[in-house]
C-alpha positions as CSV (number, residue, x, y, z in Angstrom):
1,X,0.0,0.0,0.0
2,X,3.0,2.3,0.4
3,X,3.2,2.7,-3.4
4,X,-0.4,3.8,-3.6
5,X,0.1,6.2,-0.7
6,X,3.1,7.7,-2.4
7,X,1.0,8.4,-5.5
8,X,-1.7,9.9,-3.3
9,X,0.9,12.2,-1.7
10,X,2.0,13.7,-5.0
11,X,-1.4,13.7,-6.7
12,X,-2.4,17.3,-5.5
13,X,0.7,18.6,-7.4
14,X,-0.1,16.6,-10.5
15,X,-3.8,17.7,-10.4
16,X,-2.6,21.3,-10.0
17,X,-4.4,21.7,-6.7
18,X,-1.0,22.7,-5.4
19,X,1.7,24.6,-7.2
20,X,4.8,22.6,-8.1
21,X,7.7,23.6,-5.8
22,X,10.5,25.6,-7.5
23,X,14.2,24.9,-7.9
24,X,16.1,26.1,-4.9
25,X,13.3,25.3,-2.4
26,X,14.1,22.7,0.3
27,X,11.4,20.1,1.2
28,X,11.6,17.8,4.1
29,X,10.0,14.4,3.5
30,X,9.2,12.4,6.7
31,X,8.6,8.7,6.3
32,X,9.8,8.6,2.7
33,X,9.7,5.1,1.1
34,X,11.2,3.4,-1.9
35,X,9.3,3.9,-5.2
36,X,8.7,7.6,-4.9
37,X,8.5,9.5,-8.2
38,X,8.0,13.2,-8.0
39,X,5.9,14.5,-10.9
40,X,7.6,16.4,-13.8
41,X,8.4,19.9,-12.9
42,X,8.8,19.1,-9.2
43,X,12.2,20.8,-8.9
44,X,12.7,21.4,-5.2
45,X,15.5,19.6,-3.3
46,X,14.1,16.7,-1.3
47,X,15.6,15.9,2.1
48,X,14.3,12.4,2.8
49,X,14.0,10.9,6.3
50,X,13.7,7.2,6.7
51,X,14.8,5.2,9.8
52,X,14.0,1.7,8.5
53,X,17.3,0.4,7.2
54,X,16.0,-1.5,4.1
55,X,14.0,1.5,2.9
56,X,17.0,3.8,3.7
57,X,19.3,1.8,1.6
58,X,16.9,1.5,-1.3
59,X,16.4,5.2,-1.3
60,X,20.1,5.8,-1.2
61,X,20.6,3.4,-4.1
62,X,18.0,5.4,-6.1
63,X,20.1,8.5,-5.7
64,X,18.1,10.4,-3.1
65,X,19.5,12.3,-0.2
66,X,18.3,10.5,2.9
67,X,19.0,10.5,6.6
68,X,17.7,8.2,9.5
69,X,16.4,11.2,11.4
70,X,15.5,14.8,10.6
71,X,18.0,17.6,10.9
72,X,17.8,21.3,10.3
73,X,14.8,23.7,10.1
74,X,13.5,26.5,8.0
75,X,12.3,24.2,5.2
76,X,10.1,25.7,2.6
77,X,7.7,22.7,2.8
78,X,7.3,19.2,4.2
79,X,5.8,16.0,3.0
80,X,4.6,13.3,5.5
81,X,3.8,9.8,4.4
82,X,1.4,8.4,7.1
83,X,1.4,4.8,8.0
84,X,-0.4,2.5,10.4
85,X,0.7,3.9,13.7
86,X,-1.4,6.9,14.8
87,X,1.1,8.1,17.4
88,X,4.0,8.0,14.9
89,X,1.9,9.8,12.3
90,X,1.1,12.6,14.8
91,X,4.7,13.0,15.9
92,X,5.8,13.2,12.3
93,X,3.3,16.0,11.7
94,X,4.5,17.7,14.8
95,X,8.1,17.5,13.5
96,X,7.0,18.9,10.2
97,X,5.4,21.9,11.9
98,X,8.6,22.5,13.9
99,X,11.0,22.2,11.0
100,X,9.1,24.1,8.3
101,X,9.3,27.9,8.1
102,X,6.1,29.8,9.2
103,X,3.6,29.8,6.3
104,X,5.3,26.8,4.7
105,X,3.2,24.1,3.1
106,X,2.8,20.7,4.8
107,X,1.2,17.8,2.8
108,X,0.2,14.6,4.4
109,X,-1.1,11.4,2.7
110,X,-1.9,7.8,3.7
111,X,-4.1,4.9,2.9
112,X,-7.8,4.8,3.9
113,X,-7.2,1.4,5.6
114,X,-4.5,3.0,7.8
115,X,-6.8,5.6,9.3
116,X,-5.9,8.6,7.2
117,X,-9.5,10.0,7.5
118,X,-9.3,10.2,11.3
119,X,-5.9,11.7,11.1
120,X,-7.2,14.4,8.8
121,X,-10.0,15.2,11.2
122,X,-7.6,15.3,14.1
123,X,-5.2,17.7,12.4
124,X,-8.0,19.9,11.1
125,X,-9.1,20.4,14.8
126,X,-5.6,21.8,15.5
127,X,-4.8,23.7,12.3
128,X,-7.5,24.5,9.8
129,X,-6.7,22.6,6.6
130,X,-6.3,24.3,3.3
131,X,-7.6,21.4,1.3
132,X,-7.8,17.6,0.9
133,X,-8.1,15.2,-2.1
134,X,-8.9,11.5,-2.2
135,X,-7.1,9.3,-4.7
136,X,-5.6,5.8,-5.1
137,X,-7.5,4.4,-2.0
138,X,-6.0,7.2,0.1
139,X,-6.4,10.8,1.1
140,X,-4.0,13.7,0.8
141,X,-4.5,16.8,2.9
142,X,-2.5,20.0,3.3
143,X,-2.1,23.0,5.6
144,X,0.2,25.9,6.2
145,X,2.5,26.1,9.2
146,X,1.1,28.7,11.7
147,X,3.3,31.4,13.2
148,X,3.3,29.6,16.6
149,X,3.9,25.9,17.4
150,X,0.9,25.3,19.6
151,X,-0.4,22.5,17.4
152,X,3.0,20.7,17.4
153,X,3.1,21.0,21.2
154,X,-0.4,19.5,21.5
155,X,0.5,16.6,19.2
156,X,3.7,15.9,21.3
157,X,1.8,16.1,24.5
158,X,-0.7,13.6,23.2
159,X,2.1,11.2,22.3
160,X,4.7,11.3,25.1
161,X,7.7,9.1,25.3
162,X,6.8,6.0,27.2
163,X,8.5,4.1,30.1
164,X,7.7,0.4,29.9
165,X,8.0,-1.5,33.2
166,X,9.3,1.7,34.7
167,X,12.7,1.3,33.0
168,X,12.5,0.9,29.2
169,X,12.2,4.1,27.1
170,X,10.1,3.6,24.0
171,X,8.0,5.7,21.5
172,X,5.1,5.2,19.2
173,X,5.9,3.3,16.0
174,X,8.4,0.9,17.7
175,X,7.5,-2.8,18.0
176,X,5.5,-3.4,21.2
177,X,6.2,0.2,22.3
178,X,3.5,0.2,25.0
179,X,4.1,-3.1,26.8
180,X,6.5,-6.1,27.0
181,X,6.0,-8.5,24.1
182,X,4.7,-11.8,25.4
183,X,7.0,-13.8,23.0
184,X,10.1,-12.0,24.2
185,X,9.1,-12.6,27.8
186,X,8.8,-16.3,27.1
187,X,12.2,-16.3,25.5
188,X,13.7,-14.6,28.5
189,X,12.1,-17.0,30.9
190,X,13.5,-19.9,28.9
191,X,17.1,-18.8,28.3
192,X,19.9,-20.4,30.3
193,X,21.6,-18.1,32.8
194,X,25.1,-19.2,31.8
195,X,25.6,-17.5,28.4
196,X,29.2,-16.6,28.0
197,X,31.6,-15.0,25.6
198,X,30.4,-12.8,22.8
199,X,26.6,-12.6,22.5
200,X,24.4,-10.8,19.9
201,X,20.8,-9.8,19.9
202,X,19.4,-9.9,16.4
203,X,16.3,-7.7,15.8
204,X,17.0,-6.1,19.2
205,X,14.1,-3.5,19.1
206,X,14.4,-1.1,22.0
207,X,16.6,-3.5,24.0
208,X,14.4,-5.6,26.3
209,X,16.0,-9.0,25.4
210,X,19.5,-7.6,25.5
211,X,19.0,-5.9,28.9
212,X,17.6,-9.1,30.4
213,X,20.4,-11.2,29.1
214,X,23.0,-8.8,30.4
215,X,21.4,-8.9,33.9
216,X,21.1,-12.7,34.0
217,X,24.4,-13.8,32.4
218,X,27.4,-12.2,34.1
219,X,29.7,-14.3,32.0
220,X,29.1,-12.3,28.9
221,X,32.2,-10.6,27.6
222,X,30.5,-8.4,25.0
223,X,27.0,-7.8,23.9
224,X,26.1,-6.5,20.4
225,X,22.6,-5.3,19.3
226,X,21.5,-5.4,15.7
227,X,18.3,-3.6,14.7
228,X,16.9,-2.2,11.4
229,X,14.8,0.6,13.0
230,X,17.0,3.5,13.8
231,X,14.7,5.0,16.5
232,X,14.4,1.6,18.3
233,X,18.2,1.2,18.2
234,X,18.7,4.7,19.7
235,X,16.2,3.7,22.5
236,X,18.1,0.5,23.1
237,X,21.3,2.5,23.4
238,X,19.7,4.5,26.3
239,X,18.0,1.4,27.8
240,X,21.1,-0.8,27.9
241,X,23.4,2.0,29.2
242,X,26.2,0.4,31.2
243,X,24.4,-2.9,32.0
244,X,26.5,-4.9,29.6
245,X,30.2,-5.2,29.1
246,X,31.2,-3.2,26.0
247,X,27.8,-3.0,24.3
248,X,27.9,-2.2,20.6
249,X,25.0,-1.1,18.4
250,X,24.5,-1.8,14.7
251,X,21.9,-0.2,12.5
252,X,21.7,-3.1,10.1
253,X,19.5,-4.9,7.7
254,X,20.3,-8.5,8.6
255,X,18.6,-9.9,5.5
256,X,21.0,-8.1,3.1
257,X,24.0,-6.8,5.0
258,X,26.9,-8.9,6.2
259,X,27.6,-9.4,9.9
260,X,31.4,-9.3,10.3
261,X,31.7,-10.4,14.0
262,X,31.3,-14.0,15.2
263,X,29.4,-15.0,18.3
264,X,29.2,-17.7,20.9
265,X,25.4,-17.1,21.2
266,X,22.7,-15.2,19.4
267,X,19.2,-14.4,20.8
268,X,16.4,-13.1,18.7
269,X,12.7,-12.5,18.3
270,X,12.6,-11.9,14.5
271,X,9.7,-10.1,12.9
272,X,7.3,-12.2,10.8
273,X,5.5,-9.4,8.9
274,X,6.0,-6.0,7.4
275,X,2.5,-5.5,6.2
276,X,-0.6,-7.2,7.6
277,X,0.1,-10.6,6.1
278,X,2.5,-13.1,7.7
279,X,5.9,-13.3,5.9
280,X,7.8,-16.2,7.3
281,X,10.6,-15.7,4.8
282,X,11.8,-12.8,7.0
283,X,12.4,-15.1,10.0
284,X,13.9,-17.7,7.6
285,X,16.4,-15.1,6.4
286,X,17.2,-14.1,10.0
287,X,17.9,-17.8,10.9
288,X,20.3,-18.1,8.1
289,X,22.1,-14.9,9.0
290,X,22.4,-16.1,12.6
291,X,23.9,-19.4,11.4
292,X,26.6,-17.5,9.5
293,X,27.4,-15.2,12.4
294,X,27.8,-18.0,15.0
295,X,31.1,-19.6,15.8
296,X,31.3,-23.4,15.4
297,X,29.4,-24.8,18.4
298,X,27.7,-21.5,18.9
299,X,24.0,-21.5,20.0
300,X,20.9,-19.7,18.7
301,X,17.9,-19.1,21.0
302,X,14.8,-17.6,19.3
303,X,11.1,-17.2,19.8
304,X,8.5,-17.4,17.1
305,X,4.7,-17.8,16.6
306,X,3.8,-21.4,16.9
307,X,2.5,-21.8,13.4
308,X,5.6,-20.5,11.6
309,X,7.6,-23.3,9.9
310,X,11.1,-22.6,11.0
311,X,12.2,-26.1,12.0
312,X,13.2,-27.3,8.5
313,X,15.3,-24.2,8.1
314,X,17.0,-24.9,11.5
315,X,17.7,-28.5,10.4
316,X,19.4,-27.3,7.2
317,X,21.5,-24.5,8.8
318,X,22.5,-26.1,12.1
319,X,23.9,-29.4,13.4
320,X,21.0,-29.8,15.9
321,X,18.0,-28.0,17.1
322,X,15.2,-28.4,19.7
323,X,12.1,-26.8,21.1
324,X,12.6,-25.5,24.6
325,X,9.2,-24.1,25.5
326,X,5.7,-23.5,24.1
327,X,2.6,-21.7,25.2
328,X,-0.7,-20.9,23.5
329,X,0.9,-18.5,21.0
330,X,4.7,-18.9,20.9
331,X,7.5,-21.5,20.9
332,X,11.1,-21.1,21.9
333,X,13.6,-22.8,19.7
334,X,17.3,-23.5,20.2
335,X,20.0,-24.6,17.7
336,X,23.7,-25.4,17.8
337,X,26.0,-24.5,14.9
């Protein structure tokens, strides 16, 4: 649906409801995704922001200027591609308001199935919209940045940074940002307490698994966290702090980028979807990446939804594997290199 939403976002310019930005103008694009094609005559310089590593790399490869987080202010305009997370959408609009010059144009678009209509209503209550336009199963709407930042302040106040379990800093848009994930909890409860040597957390999120492993296994010499979402990795950096010996953090797409270090153990709770449909090939790729990154005799510990067919992949990539635990939704699997 991102491809449709991208077309929706640029449609007001193509339909001449909005003037095409001129050469020399600077436009901030929050949530930019691969496949974007500005219409002919769209001559402004785009400053893309995308923290999901696979999308970031694809945009870079397409020749765009892209960063994992926004920098600078005084932009002439901003584009915001809305997704499924209401809080993240509202925070992106708040950031657009903060970084665009007063009077600057802000255009927002998203899919109807992702709640763009309710987002439009919410923003219209804070800043009267200049217009909106439905197209490609989505809606684009636009506004001008007011002289003050009251709307941005209200959006931020409605979506504060969270503290899960009184100690883990998270934010909307991250995986399981408002509570501990039940699968990760089962994995922690099942892990042995004698992990030693160099350990990695693949798909580390905001750092829950790594923090628990560091607290329970004093024999760990080094702990490395790998995560594709930049904001989650930055949260993990704060959440781990000095809990682990020599923690290192890698913003990495484990499905396409090589892991240079080798480990005695890897823990992981791999994602199994990027859209609404299950995509077990993501977890399969993570298992293969873990096998390559483990030393001979190294161990993998992972949690997965019960129905996902990972056992044949473990059999092919490891010398042995076993199921350590199971509940109504999840299973914990181990394997030895």
